C-alpha positions in Angstrom: -28.9 15.0 52.8 -29.3 15.7 56.5 -31.3 18.6 56.6 -34.1 16.0 54.2 -34.0 13.9 56.7 -35.0 15.7 59.6 -37.0 18.6 57.5 -38.8 17.0 54.7 -38.0 19.9 52.7 -36.9 18.1 49.4 -40.3 16.2 49.4 -42.7 18.8 49.9 -40.8 20.7 47.5 -41.0 18.6 44.6 -44.9 17.9 45.6 -45.6 21.6 45.4 -43.6 22.0 41.5 -45.7 19.5 40.7 -48.9 20.6 41.8 -51.3 20.6 38.8 -52.8 24.5 38.2 -55.3 24.3 35.5 -54.7 25.7 31.8 -57.5 27.6 30.8 -57.2 31.5 30.6 -60.2 32.3 33.2 -58.0 30.7 35.9 -55.4 33.8 35.7 -58.3 36.5 36.9 -56.8 35.5 40.1 -53.2 35.9 39.0 -53.8 39.9 38.2 -55.7 40.5 41.4 -52.6 38.8 43.2 -49.9 40.7 40.8 -51.8 44.2 41.1 -51.3 44.0 45.0 -47.4 43.0 44.6 -47.4 46.4 42.6 -49.3 48.2 45.3 -47.4 47.0 48.2 -44.3 48.0 46.1 -45.1 51.4 44.9 -47.1 52.0 48.1 -44.0 51.4 49.9 -42.3 54.4 48.3 -44.9 56.8 48.5 -45.0 56.1 51.8 -41.5 57.3 52.8 -42.6 60.9 51.4 -46.2 61.0 52.5 -47.3 62.7 55.3 -51.1 62.4 56.8 -50.9 65.8 59.4 -53.8 67.7 59.3 -51.9 70.8 60.4 -52.5 74.3 57.9 -50.1 75.8 56.3 -49.2 77.9 53.4 -48.2 76.4 49.8 -45.3 78.0 48.2 -44.4 75.5 45.7 -43.7 75.3 42.0 -47.5 74.6 41.0 -48.3 78.4 40.9 -52.4 78.5 40.9 -52.5 77.2 44.2 -49.7 79.2 46.0 -50.8 81.3 49.0 -53.9 78.7 49.5 -53.7 77.1 53.0 -53.9 73.4 52.9 -53.6 70.1 55.3 -49.5 68.5 55.7 -51.9 65.7 53.9 -52.2 67.6 50.8 -49.2 69.7 50.3 -46.9 66.3 50.9 -49.4 64.9 48.2 -48.4 68.0 45.7 -44.7 67.6 47.0 -45.3 64.1 45.7 -46.1 65.1 42.4 -44.3 68.0 41.5 -41.0 67.8 43.9 -40.3 64.2 44.5 -38.3 62.5 41.4 -40.9 60.1 40.2 -43.3 60.3 42.6 -46.2 61.2 40.4 -45.3 58.3 37.9 -44.9 56.2 41.5 -48.9 58.1 42.3 -50.6 56.9 38.9 -49.2 53.5 38.7 -50.4 53.1 42.4 -53.8 54.8 42.2 -54.1 52.1 38.6 -52.9 49.1 39.9 -55.3 49.6 43.5 -58.8 50.5 40.1 -57.1 47.0 38.4 -56.9 45.5 41.9 -60.3 45.3 42.6 -61.8 44.7 39.4 -59.7 41.5 38.9 -60.8 40.5 42.6 -64.8 41.5 41.1 -64.3 39.5 37.5 -62.7 36.7 39.8 -65.5 36.2 42.1 -68.0 36.8 39.2 -65.8 33.3 37.5 -66.4 31.5 40.3 -70.2 32.5 41.1 -71.0 31.6 37.2 -68.9 28.0 37.2 -70.1 26.5 40.6 -66.3 26.8 42.3 -67.9 27.8 45.2 -69.6 24.7 45.9 -68.9 21.9 48.4 -65.5 22.0 49.6 -64.4 25.4 48.6 -67.1 27.1 50.8 -64.3 29.0 52.9 -62.6 29.6 50.0 -65.6 31.5 48.7 -66.0 33.1 51.9 -62.1 34.4 52.1 -62.1 36.0 48.4 -65.5 37.8 49.1 -64.1 39.3 52.1 -60.4 39.9 50.5 -63.3 42.2 48.3 -64.6 44.1 51.0 -61.1 44.9 52.5 -60.5 45.8 49.2 -63.1 48.4 48.7 -62.2 50.0 52.1 -58.5 50.1 51.4 -59.3 51.7 48.3 -61.7 54.4 49.6 -58.6 54.9 52.6 -56.1 55.7 50.3 -58.3 57.6 47.9 -59.5 59.9 51.3 -55.9 60.1 52.2 -54.6 63.4 49.9 -57.2 65.9 51.6 -58.0 67.4 48.3 -61.7 69.0 47.4 -63.0 65.7 45.8 -62.0 63.5 48.3 -62.7 65.5 51.3 -66.2 65.0 49.8 -66.0 61.8 49.6 -65.2 61.5 53.6 -68.1 63.8 54.0 -70.6 61.9 52.5 -69.1 59.1 54.8 -69.7 60.9 57.7 -73.1 61.6 56.8 -73.1 57.9 56.3 -72.2 57.0 59.8 -74.4 59.6 61.4 -77.3 57.9 59.4 -77.3 54.6 61.7 -79.8 54.9 64.7 -79.0 55.2 67.6 -75.2 54.5 67.4 -74.2 56.4 64.9 -73.7 59.6 67.0 -71.3 57.4 68.8 -69.4 56.0 66.1 -69.4 59.5 64.2 -67.3 60.7 67.5 -65.0 57.6 67.7 -64.0 58.2 64.5 -63.2 61.6 64.3 -63.1 62.6 67.5 -65.4 65.8 67.4 -67.4 67.4 64.5 -66.3 66.8 60.9 -63.7 67.1 59.6 -61.6 67.3 63.2 -57.9 67.0 63.6 -57.7 63.2 63.6 -58.8 61.6 60.3 -56.1 61.7 58.1 -53.4 60.0 60.5 -55.8 57.2 61.8 -57.1 56.6 57.7 -52.7 56.3 57.5 -52.7 53.5 59.8 -55.6 51.9 58.5 -54.3 52.1 54.7 -50.6 51.2 55.6 -51.2 48.9 58.4 -53.9 47.1 59.2 -56.3 46.6 56.4 -52.9 45.5 54.3 -51.4 43.2 57.1 -55.4 41.4 56.8 -54.9 41.4 52.7 -51.7 39.3 53.4 -53.0 37.1 55.7 -56.2 36.6 53.6 -54.7 35.8 50.7 -52.0 33.7 52.2 -55.1 31.3 53.7 -56.2 31.7 50.1 -53.8 30.3 47.8 -53.2 27.6 51.0 -56.4 26.4 50.3 -55.9 26.4 46.9 -53.2 24.3 46.9 -55.2 22.1 49.4 -58.6 21.7 47.8 -57.3 21.9 44.2 -58.8 23.6 41.2 -61.7 23.0 39.7 -61.9 22.2 35.7 -63.6 22.3 32.7 -65.5 19.0 31.6 -63.1 17.6 28.7 -62.2 14.1 28.1 -59.8 12.8 30.6 -61.5 15.2 33.3 -63.8 13.8 35.5 -65.6 15.2 39.1 -62.9 12.6 40.9 -59.3 14.2 39.3 -57.5 17.4 38.9 -56.0 18.2 35.8 -53.6 20.7 34.7 -50.0 21.6 34.1 -47.3 21.3 36.3 -46.4 24.3 38.6 -42.9 24.4 37.6 -41.9 25.2 34.4 -45.1 25.6 32.3 -47.0 27.2 34.8 -44.1 29.3 36.5 -43.1 30.7 33.1 -47.0 31.6 32.3 -47.3 33.3 35.4 -44.2 35.0 35.5 -45.2 36.4 32.0 -48.4 37.8 33.0 -46.9 39.5 35.9 -44.5 41.2 33.7 -47.2 42.2 31.2 -49.2 43.9 34.0 -46.6 45.7 35.8 -45.4 46.9 32.0 -49.3 47.7 31.4 -49.5 49.5 35.0 -45.9 51.4 34.0 -47.3 52.8 31.1 -50.7 53.7 32.1 -49.1 55.9 35.4 -46.7 57.5 32.4 -49.4 58.1 30.0 -52.6 58.1 31.6 -53.2 60.6 33.9 -55.3 59.6 37.0 -56.6 61.9 40.0 -55.6 65.3 39.5 -55.3 66.8 42.9 -53.9 69.9 41.8 -56.9 71.0 39.7 -59.1 69.9 42.4 -57.5 72.3 45.3 -57.5 71.8 48.7 -60.4 70.4 50.6 -63.0 73.1 52.5 -66.0 71.9 54.2 -67.9 75.1 52.9 -67.3 74.0 49.0 -68.0 71.2 47.0 -66.4 70.6 43.0 -69.1 69.8 40.4 -69.0 66.6 38.7 -67.8 64.5 41.6 -67.4 61.2 41.4 -65.8 58.5 43.3 -63.5 55.2 42.1 -65.8 53.0 40.2 -65.9 50.1 43.0 -67.9 52.5 45.3 -69.6 54.4 42.5 -73.0 52.0 43.5 -73.4 53.7 46.8 -73.5 57.2 45.4 -75.8 56.3 42.9 -78.0 54.8 45.2 -77.7 57.8 47.5 -79.0 60.2 44.5 -82.1 58.0 43.5 -83.4 57.1 46.9 -86.2 59.5 47.8 -86.1 61.8 50.6 -87.7 59.7 53.0 -87.3 61.0 56.8 -88.9 59.7 60.1 -89.0 61.3 63.3 -89.8 58.7 66.2 -89.3 59.7 70.4 -87.1 62.9 69.3 -84.8 61.1 67.2 -84.6 61.5 63.1 -84.5 57.9 61.0 -82.6 58.9 57.6 -84.3 56.7 55.2 -82.6 58.3 52.1 -79.4 57.8 53.6 -79.4 54.4 55.8 -81.3 52.6 53.3 -79.0 52.8 50.4 -75.8 53.3 52.0 -76.0 50.9 55.0 -78.6 48.5 54.7 -78.9 47.6 50.9 -74.7 46.7 51.0 -75.6 45.4 54.1 -78.1 42.7 52.5 -76.4 42.5 49.4 -72.8 41.3 51.4 -74.5 39.2 53.3 -76.4 37.6 50.5 -73.7 37.0 48.8 -71.8 35.5 52.1 -74.6 32.9 52.2 -75.2 31.9 48.8 -73.2 28.8 48.7 -75.1 27.3 51.6 -78.6 28.4 50.3 -77.9 26.5 47.3 -76.4 23.9 48.5 -79.8 23.7 50.5 -82.4 24.1 47.6 -80.8 21.6 45.6 -80.2 19.2 48.6 -76.9 18.7 47.3 -74.2 17.1 49.6 -71.5 16.4 47.4 -68.3 17.4 46.6 -67.6 19.4 43.2 -65.1 19.8 40.7 -65.9 20.1 37.3 -66.7 23.7 36.1 -70.3 24.2 35.6 -71.1 26.1 31.8 -73.1 28.7 32.9 -75.9 27.9 30.0 -76.4 24.9 32.3 -76.9 26.9 35.2 -79.7 29.2 34.0 -81.4 30.5 37.4 -77.7 30.9 39.0 -76.4 32.7 35.6 -79.9 34.9 35.4 -79.2 35.9 39.2 -75.9 36.9 38.8 -76.5 38.9 35.3 -79.4 40.7 37.3 -77.1 41.8 39.7 -74.8 42.8 37.5 -77.2 45.4 35.9 -78.7 46.3 39.3 -74.9 47.4 40.2 -74.4 48.8 36.5 -78.0 51.5 37.2 -76.5 52.3 40.3 -72.8 52.8 39.1 -74.6 54.9 36.3 -76.8 57.3 38.6 -73.8 57.8 40.2 -73.2 60.1 37.5 -76.7 61.8 36.8 -75.7 65.0 36.8 -72.8 64.9 34.6 -75.4 62.6 32.2 -78.7 65.0 32.8 -75.7 68.2 31.5 -73.7 66.2 28.4 -77.6 65.0 27.1 -79.3 68.5 27.9 -82.1 66.1 29.8 -83.7 67.1 33.2 -81.9 66.1 36.4 -84.8 64.9 38.1 -86.1 63.6 34.7 -82.8 61.0 34.4 -83.4 60.6 38.4 -86.7 58.9 37.9 -85.5 56.8 35.0 -83.1 55.4 37.2 -85.5 54.7 39.7 -87.5 52.4 37.1 -84.5 51.2 35.8 -83.1 49.9 39.3 -86.7 47.8 39.3 -87.1 46.9 35.8 -83.3 46.1 35.1 -82.7 43.4 36.8 -86.1 41.6 36.4 -85.7 41.9 32.5 -82.4 40.7 33.2 -83.0 37.8 35.0 -85.7 36.9 32.5 -83.8 37.2 29.3 -80.9 35.5 30.7 -82.5 32.7 31.4 -84.4 32.3 28.1 -80.9 32.8 26.2 -79.5 30.2 28.6 -82.4 27.7 27.7 -82.0 28.7 24.0 -78.2 27.7 24.3 -78.9 24.5 26.3 -81.3 23.8 23.3 -78.4 24.7 20.8 -76.8 22.1 22.5 -79.1 19.2 22.2 -79.5 20.4 18.2 -75.6 19.7 17.8 -75.7 16.3 19.9 -78.7 14.8 17.7 -77.7 16.6 14.1 -74.3 17.9 14.5 -73.0 21.1 13.0 -73.6 22.5 9.7 -71.0 21.8 7.3 -71.9 24.5 5.2 -72.8 22.6 1.9 -75.8 22.0 0.6 -76.9 18.0 -0.2 -79.5 16.9 -1.8 -82.1 13.6 -0.9 -82.9 10.4 -2.9 -86.2 12.7 -3.1 -85.1 15.7 -4.5 -85.2 18.0 -1.8 -82.2 20.5 -0.8 -80.8 20.4 3.0 -78.2 21.8 5.2 -75.4 19.2 5.3 -74.4 18.4 9.1 -71.2 17.1 10.4 -70.9 14.7 13.6 -69.6 16.2 16.5 -65.9 15.4 17.8 -66.1 13.3 20.5 -63.9 15.8 22.9 -66.6 18.3 22.1 -69.5 16.1 22.2 -68.3 15.2 25.8 -68.1 19.0 26.7 -71.9 19.0 26.3 -72.9 15.8 27.6 -71.0 15.8 31.2 -72.9 18.2 32.7 -74.5 18.9 36.6 -78.0 20.0 36.8 -79.4 19.0 39.8 -83.2 18.2 40.1 -86.1 19.7 41.8 -86.9 18.2 45.3 -89.6 15.6 45.0 -91.9 16.9 48.0 -92.9 13.6 50.1 -96.2 12.6 51.0 -98.1 14.2 54.1 -98.8 18.0 55.4 -94.9 19.5 55.3 -93.7 22.4 57.3 -93.4 25.5 56.1 -89.7 25.4 55.8 -90.1 22.2 54.3 -93.0 24.0 51.5 -90.8 27.0 50.7 -87.5 25.0 50.2 -89.7 22.8 47.6 -91.2 26.0 46.1 -87.3 27.5 45.7 -86.2 24.2 44.4 -88.7 24.2 41.6 -88.3 27.8 40.5 -84.5 27.2 40.3 -84.1 24.0 38.9 -87.6 23.4 36.7 -86.6 25.2 33.6 -84.0 22.9 31.8 -83.7 21.3 28.4 -82.8 17.7 28.7 -79.6 16.0 26.5 -80.6 12.7 24.5 -77.9 10.1 26.2 -78.3 6.3 25.8 -78.4 4.4 28.5 -74.7 3.6 29.0 -73.7 7.2 27.9 -75.5 7.9 31.2 -74.0 5.6 33.2 -70.6 6.7 31.7 -71.8 10.5 32.9 -72.7 9.4 36.3 -69.5 7.5 36.9 -67.8 10.6 35.6 -69.7 13.3 38.0 -69.6 11.0 41.3 -68.4 12.6 44.3 -64.8 11.8 44.5 -63.7 8.7 46.8 -63.8 9.2 51.0 -60.4 7.6 52.2 -60.6 4.3 53.4 -63.2 3.8 50.2 -62.7 1.1 47.1 -61.7 3.7 44.1 -63.4 2.9 40.7 -61.7 1.3 37.6 -59.6 3.6 36.0 -61.0 4.0 32.1 -58.7 5.8 29.5 -61.3 8.7 30.4 -60.2 9.0 33.7 -56.9 9.2 34.6 -55.1 9.6 38.1 -54.0 13.5 38.4 -51.3 14.7 36.8 -48.8 17.4 37.8 -48.9 16.4 41.2 
């Protein structure tokens, strides 16, 4: 066709439709986040038609009798109207809220999958940064939307955010004045949050999601080590019709689940909290789960303050709410480069790691999850104290100890479990798996019968990439090099060797070798190393 000769649309479309996509269920976690975002855009567009972010006070005269006669802002009034007077408004509100919770959760679990399988390594470091930025923006977007109804619960969260901003040394008061334009709560914060929530952050999210998807298509996905899958190919199902059918089904299932949750499971009943008043606060007030760790960090931090040169440094707010998340996310942004530096690794990786084979990385990830879980639980220390009839002070001290000891114990236990699983893999390779039959040898001894592993399972166990600790060169070394060697030894010295023959070792090295650079001769393709399917 004439159009195809001018614009190679047919060739590009054909290549895209034959793009190989992974067929393992864990790779659909990113799809959950994407489709949750689609539901958020659809429901948010509907809610935008009826929501008024104004802070002008008026007297409520609507159908909800317990609130009649109370003064409230236009933001809270329009939220009540959406819930009680707009047809389908409450359903849309609740679907939107559930979609937001699943959106953040799906990104978090997807990032954990990427971390534990090593899918952040070269050449995907930039995509890790993009994905982590999406997670941070999702947190900001969720907090802004959570604050918009201007009810007593969300207003308490905004009061906490105001205190956090004020705790920043030197510039805190200026930032507070810029954001709120005066003393808290001011008269402009809701319209500003509304613009951030419906315009600024969604625009950046859409742009970054587009970049993320383009990088996925360009760099291709990682895959698990199986027969026919190596570090030099990308194997999967074609985008059309196999992957498109599977992905469309997932979207419809998610949409149905969110609709059912919105219709049957109540979430954020703002009418039960009442309008925000600066002199009131609700008991057992809890934020959404994704910012609950900040609440917990604030609650268990000791009341430390320092007065220097007439300025008060509120360490009890600055450390848990500013320094802690700053250090946490800075470490996450830098982690791919730190691991590459520690391992001395400059090759590309397209095979997913089994978490057990990277004991130190897996242990670090589990320690981080435990650290977050303890802080999240600490955010509800008042509810837990009331429910279990224990002292809040006692529970606070328990959480203070757990937030330090818990990650350490989790790291130690996880690394030991990973090494035990590696030892189990070694036993399977040398003895096979148990058959369930009792056998008797010629001497009359009884023992458990074993069956050799299948070729496919043995391939998965043997083909792995575990760097060895860096070798120390002779002579005096600078401090930075000594630190690198120490970290490399700590990170990679714990391992269980897999028994392989010299021929098997050469085959493993061939399958885990770095991809061929343009202009280099390609290695001969064996029966276990086909060209990319689906592209």
